C-alpha positions in Angstrom: 118.7 83.1 104.8 118.3 84.4 101.3 116.0 83.5 98.5 117.2 84.1 94.9 114.9 86.0 92.5 115.5 83.3 89.9 113.7 80.8 92.1 110.4 82.6 91.6 111.2 84.4 88.3 108.3 82.9 86.5 105.9 84.8 88.8 107.2 87.9 87.1 105.3 86.9 84.0 102.0 87.1 85.9 102.8 90.5 87.5 101.6 93.9 86.4 104.3 96.6 85.7 103.8 98.1 89.1 104.1 94.7 90.8 107.2 93.9 88.7 108.9 97.1 89.8 108.1 96.4 93.5 109.4 92.9 93.2 112.5 94.2 91.4 113.5 96.7 94.2 112.1 94.9 97.3 114.9 93.3 99.4 113.1 91.8 102.4 110.7 88.9 103.0 108.8 88.1 106.2 106.5 85.1 106.5 106.2 84.9 102.7 105.4 88.6 102.1 107.8 90.9 100.3 108.8 94.4 101.7 110.8 97.3 100.6 113.2 99.2 102.9 113.0 103.0 102.8 116.2 102.8 100.8 114.6 100.4 98.3 111.7 102.8 97.9 113.9 105.8 97.2 115.8 103.8 94.7 112.6 102.7 93.0 111.5 106.2 92.4 114.8 107.8 91.5 116.6 105.0 89.6 115.8 103.0 86.4 116.9 99.8 88.0 118.5 98.5 91.2 122.2 99.3 91.5 123.0 95.7 92.1 121.0 92.4 91.7 119.1 92.0 95.0 118.0 88.9 96.9 115.1 88.8 99.2 116.5 88.6 102.8 114.3 86.7 105.2 113.6 88.7 108.4 113.1 87.0 111.7 110.3 88.1 114.1 113.0 89.5 116.4 114.6 91.6 113.6 111.3 93.0 112.5 110.4 93.9 116.1 113.7 95.7 116.5 113.2 97.7 113.3 109.7 98.7 114.4 111.0 99.7 117.9 113.4 102.1 116.3 110.8 103.8 114.1 110.4 107.5 115.1 106.9 108.9 115.8 105.2 111.1 113.2 106.0 114.3 115.1 109.7 113.5 114.6 109.3 113.3 110.8 111.5 115.3 108.5 112.5 115.6 104.8 115.3 113.2 105.6 113.1 110.5 107.2 113.6 107.8 104.5 117.3 108.6 104.2 117.8 108.4 107.9 115.9 105.1 108.2 117.8 103.7 105.2 117.6 99.9 105.6 115.9 100.0 108.9 112.3 99.9 107.8 109.6 97.8 106.1 107.2 99.1 103.4 104.4 96.8 102.1 103.2 96.8 98.4 100.0 98.7 99.2 102.0 101.3 101.1 104.3 101.5 98.1 101.3 102.4 95.9 100.1 104.9 98.5 103.5 106.6 98.6 103.6 106.8 94.8 100.2 108.5 94.9 101.6 111.1 97.3 104.5 112.0 95.0 102.2 113.1 92.2 99.6 115.1 94.2 99.3 118.9 94.7 99.3 120.2 98.3 95.6 121.1 97.8 95.0 117.3 97.3 96.5 116.5 100.7 93.2 117.5 102.5 91.2 115.4 100.1 93.4 112.4 100.8 93.1 112.9 104.6 89.3 113.3 104.4 89.1 110.1 102.3 90.7 108.1 105.1 88.7 109.9 107.8 85.6 107.9 107.3 83.9 108.9 110.5 84.6 112.6 110.1 86.2 113.2 113.4 89.2 115.1 111.9 91.5 112.2 113.0 92.5 109.0 111.1 93.0 105.8 113.2 94.8 102.6 112.2 91.6 100.8 111.2 90.6 103.6 108.8 94.0 103.6 107.3 94.0 99.8 106.7 90.9 100.2 104.5 93.6 101.3 102.0 94.9 97.8 101.9 91.6 96.4 100.7 90.9 99.2 98.2 94.3 98.9 96.5 94.1 95.1 96.6 90.7 95.1 94.9 91.9 97.6 92.3 94.9 95.4 91.6 92.8 92.3 91.1 90.9 94.0 88.3 94.3 94.6 86.6 95.6 91.1 87.1 97.0 89.3 84.0 95.1 86.2 83.0 96.9 83.0 83.5 97.8 80.3 85.9 95.6 80.9 89.0 98.0 79.1 91.2 100.8 81.4 90.2 98.6 84.5 90.7 97.7 83.2 94.2 101.4 82.9 95.0 102.0 86.4 93.7 99.1 87.8 95.9 100.6 86.1 98.9 104.0 87.8 98.2 102.4 91.2 97.8 99.6 91.2 100.4 100.6 88.5 102.9 97.3 86.7 102.7 95.2 84.8 100.2 92.4 86.7 98.5 89.4 85.9 96.4 89.0 87.6 93.1 85.4 88.7 93.8 85.4 92.5 94.3 83.0 94.0 96.8 83.4 97.4 95.2 82.9 96.5 91.6 80.0 98.3 89.9 78.5 97.9 86.5 80.7 99.3 83.7 83.5 100.2 86.1 86.2 98.2 84.3 85.4 100.0 81.0 87.4 103.1 82.2 91.0 102.6 83.4 91.5 104.5 86.7 94.5 105.5 88.6 95.1 104.2 92.2 94.3 107.8 93.3 91.0 107.8 91.5 90.2 104.4 92.9 91.0 105.6 96.4 88.9 108.7 96.0 85.9 106.7 94.7 86.2 103.8 97.0 86.7 105.2 100.4 83.2 106.7 100.5 81.9 103.3 99.5 83.8 101.6 102.3 81.2 102.7 104.8 78.6 100.6 102.9 80.7 97.5 102.2 82.6 94.8 104.1 85.9 96.8 103.8 85.7 98.4 107.2 85.0 95.0 108.8 87.8 93.4 106.7 90.2 96.0 108.2 89.9 94.2 111.6 90.8 90.9 110.0 93.6 92.4 108.1 95.0 94.1 111.2 95.1 90.8 113.1 96.6 88.8 110.3 99.3 91.2 109.0 102.5 92.4 110.6 102.9 96.0 111.5 105.1 98.1 109.1 107.3 101.2 109.5 104.5 103.4 108.2 101.9 102.0 110.5 104.1 102.5 113.6 105.2 106.0 112.4 101.6 107.1 112.0 99.8 105.2 114.9 102.5 104.4 117.4 104.0 101.1 118.5 100.7 99.9 120.1 98.6 101.1 117.1 96.4 103.2 119.4 97.5 106.7 118.3 95.5 108.8 115.9 96.8 110.9 113.0 95.7 114.5 112.6 95.8 116.5 109.4 98.8 118.7 110.3 101.0 115.6 110.8 99.6 113.9 107.7 100.2 117.1 105.6 103.8 117.4 106.9 104.5 113.8 106.1 103.3 114.1 102.5 105.2 117.4 102.0 108.4 116.0 103.5 108.2 112.9 101.2 107.8 115.1 98.1 110.7 117.3 99.2 112.9 114.4 100.1 112.6 112.7 96.7 113.2 116.0 94.9 116.3 116.7 97.0 117.7 113.3 96.2 117.2 113.7 92.5 118.6 117.3 92.6 121.6 116.2 94.7 122.4 113.3 92.3 123.3 115.9 89.7 124.5 119.0 91.7 127.7 117.4 93.0 127.5 119.5 96.1 126.8 122.8 94.3 123.8 125.0 94.8 122.6 124.6 91.2 122.3 121.9 88.5 123.0 122.7 84.8 120.2 123.4 82.4 121.2 120.2 80.6 120.9 118.2 83.8 117.5 119.7 84.4 116.5 118.5 80.9 117.8 115.0 81.6 115.7 114.8 84.7 112.6 116.1 83.0 112.9 113.6 80.1 113.4 110.6 82.4 110.6 108.1 82.5 108.9 109.7 79.4 107.9 108.3 76.0 110.5 110.5 74.3 112.7 108.1 72.3 115.2 110.5 70.9 116.2 112.8 73.8 119.4 113.9 72.0 117.5 116.3 69.7 115.9 118.1 72.7 119.3 118.3 74.5 121.1 119.6 71.4 118.4 122.2 70.8 118.7 123.4 74.4 122.6 123.6 74.1 122.3 125.8 71.1 119.6 128.0 72.6 121.3 128.4 76.0 125.0 128.7 75.2 125.9 130.2 78.6 125.1 128.0 81.6 123.4 129.9 84.5 122.1 126.9 86.4 118.8 125.9 88.1 118.5 126.3 91.8 116.7 123.8 94.1 113.9 126.3 94.7 113.3 126.6 90.9 113.6 122.9 90.6 111.0 122.3 93.3 108.6 125.0 92.0 108.5 123.3 88.6 107.6 119.9 90.1 105.0 121.6 92.3 103.6 122.9 89.0 103.7 119.3 87.5 101.7 118.0 90.5 99.0 120.6 89.5 99.1 119.6 85.8 95.4 118.7 85.6 94.4 122.2 86.8 96.8 123.7 84.3 95.4 121.7 81.5 91.9 122.9 82.3 93.1 126.5 82.4 94.7 126.2 79.1 91.5 124.8 77.6 89.6 127.7 79.0 92.1 130.1 77.5 91.6 128.3 74.2 95.4 127.7 74.0 95.0 124.0 73.7 94.8 124.1 69.9 97.9 126.4 69.4 101.4 127.1 70.6 101.9 129.6 73.5 104.6 132.1 74.4 106.6 132.4 77.7 104.4 135.1 79.2 101.2 133.3 78.5 102.7 130.1 79.9 103.9 131.7 83.1 100.6 133.5 83.7 98.6 130.3 83.1 100.8 128.4 85.5 100.3 131.0 88.2 96.5 131.4 87.7 95.9 127.6 87.6 98.3 126.5 90.3 99.4 129.5 92.4 103.0 128.6 91.6 105.4 131.3 90.4 108.0 130.1 88.0 111.2 132.2 87.5 111.8 133.7 84.1 115.0 131.7 83.7 113.2 128.4 84.5 110.4 129.2 82.0 113.0 130.1 79.4 114.8 126.9 80.0 111.7 124.8 79.7 110.8 126.5 76.4 114.3 126.0 75.0 114.1 122.2 75.8 110.7 121.8 74.1 110.9 124.5 71.4 112.2 122.1 68.7 111.4 124.4 65.8 113.0 127.4 67.7 110.1 129.8 67.3 110.0 130.6 71.0 106.6 129.0 71.2 105.6 125.9 73.2 103.6 123.1 71.6 101.0 122.6 74.3 99.8 119.1 73.4 103.3 117.7 73.1 104.5 119.3 76.3 101.4 118.1 78.3 101.8 114.5 76.9 105.5 114.3 77.8 105.0 115.9 81.3 102.2 113.5 82.2 104.6 110.6 81.6 107.3 112.3 83.7 104.8 113.1 86.5 103.9 109.4 86.8 107.4 108.2 86.3 106.6 106.0 83.3 103.4 104.4 84.8 100.8 106.7 83.3 
């Protein structure tokens, strides 16, 4: 049984950009709620749009149970988990938001994330603690909702969360809506408040009303009684970051050990606000006439640096470089001091050649940071 997107296309008008992207790439529906497969998620974070027009395929209870039965436990995780699961998995909208948060966070932030879920401080996260995530992201989303037909919004909430919700936010505080916050910031602020709200109690209701997902079974077992320790949580987050980077790298490497400097530039400028990328690419071609290539280790180290971009920005301000251009040695040293990541001389030179439009071998700090913040958040800054 399939349901065409055109049947509910008008709901797209009431969706936020994040919701629109989830609906665009999701391919499964169960009891009115939309889900992504692991393959859908990978496509959503590595492609501009689905490779083919998708329809939402309705899952039976038996099919869903079979998918969950085949879900590996967390200790069997790897950097090929999503590729191995492929179409055999279900990911909810709130889990999609959570996974996006993971992709943009430094390794040092993994402990913060774990501690936010570990509300009772016993160094383990159980299913109920993790489900508080559902409520936090839902409440955050309600504050971002577009105004309009409440009936349409209610239908959209049902698609995304699997249950009807009221628009009264438990966590709303005075002046909170005046400052736009990321889902990560909301998670960091809100989990501590969860102990003093109805969120923890709501988690029991949510658990009983919603179906299990691949992520819940992976973390907490088929009966939902297992607990997640930090080592397994860290490994999952690190594996996911590695897997997405491997997929992006392999899409350009054609089986080789390196990608070209031009391909690296293409990847960096994707999802950014740069309108005329040709000038950047042409500048780099002239500056690096002989192709040496970028290895996966270099590629990964640069994106590890991007995940530490906030710390780098602070370091640059302390060095008083924020108001002027900087050279390669200054850049490389500031990256290492702020993030602990060592970038190879060739990688740094390549980055400079991409962004050094006036060819003075200096990097415009403000322009570089602005473009990289867009790239880090894949167009959803």
